[in-house]
N, C-alpha and C positions, 0 to 999 in steps of 0.2 A: 835469478833474474829479478830485477827491481823495477816493476812496472808502476808508472804513475798514472793517475786518473785525472783527466781534465773535466771540470764541472763548470758549466755555464748556468748561472742562476739569475732569474729576473722575476719580477712580480707584475701582475696586472691589477692596478688599483682603480676601481670604478671605471673600467673600460680603457684605461691608459697604461701602456707599459712603463715600468720604472725599474731601475736597478737599486734604488735607494730605499732601504728599510726605514729610514727616518721619515719618509713621506707618509707613513701610516702608523708608526709606533708612538708611544706616549699616550697620555690621557685623552687628547682630542681625537686621535686616530682609532681609538678602541671603544668608542661610544656604542651603546646598544642600538640596533637598527629596529626600533620599536615599530616603525611604520611598515617594515617589510619591504623596503625599497630594493628592487632587484639590481639597481645600478650602484648600490653601495656595498662593495665587497673587496676582498683582497684574495688573489689566487697566486700561488707560487709555482713557477715552472723551473724545472731543473733538467738539463740534458748533460749526460756524461759519457765519456769514452776514453780510451787510452790514446786516441789520436785527436789532436786539436782540430785538424781539418774536418774530421767527421762531426764534431760538435758544432762547428760553425756552419757546415752544410745542412745539418739537421735543423738548426735554428732558422736558417734562411728558408728552408722548405716548409716548416710547420708554424712559424710565428703567426702569420696571417690567418692560417686555418684555426689555430687556437683562439685568436681574437674573434673569429666568426662565430664561435660557440659560446662566448661569454657576453653578458649584457654590456652594451656601450654606455656612455654617460647618461643616456636618456632611457636606459632600461631595455632597449631593443636588441634582439639577437639576430644578426644577419643571416645565420644558417636557417632560421625559420622562414625567411623570405627568399625563395629561390632566385628572385630577380636581382638580389644583391650579391650573389655568389659568382665567382669567376667562371 
């Protein structure tokens, strides 16, 4: 049996989802964060399965939750403030 795996890959760049690695690669995207700014980061998210429908459903179910636990563009984490969670 020849099973194929479907992989959905995206990044969260400074609180904003992106599928483009070019948004943060290169010399300007890889500067040191000397100030320790929590809103300046890149997180990679990968979801995989043998079924495309499972990958899409998982992404639909968890994308907002993942963003709740990562700093937004202002460095705020929604999960810390219960008033902002659904």
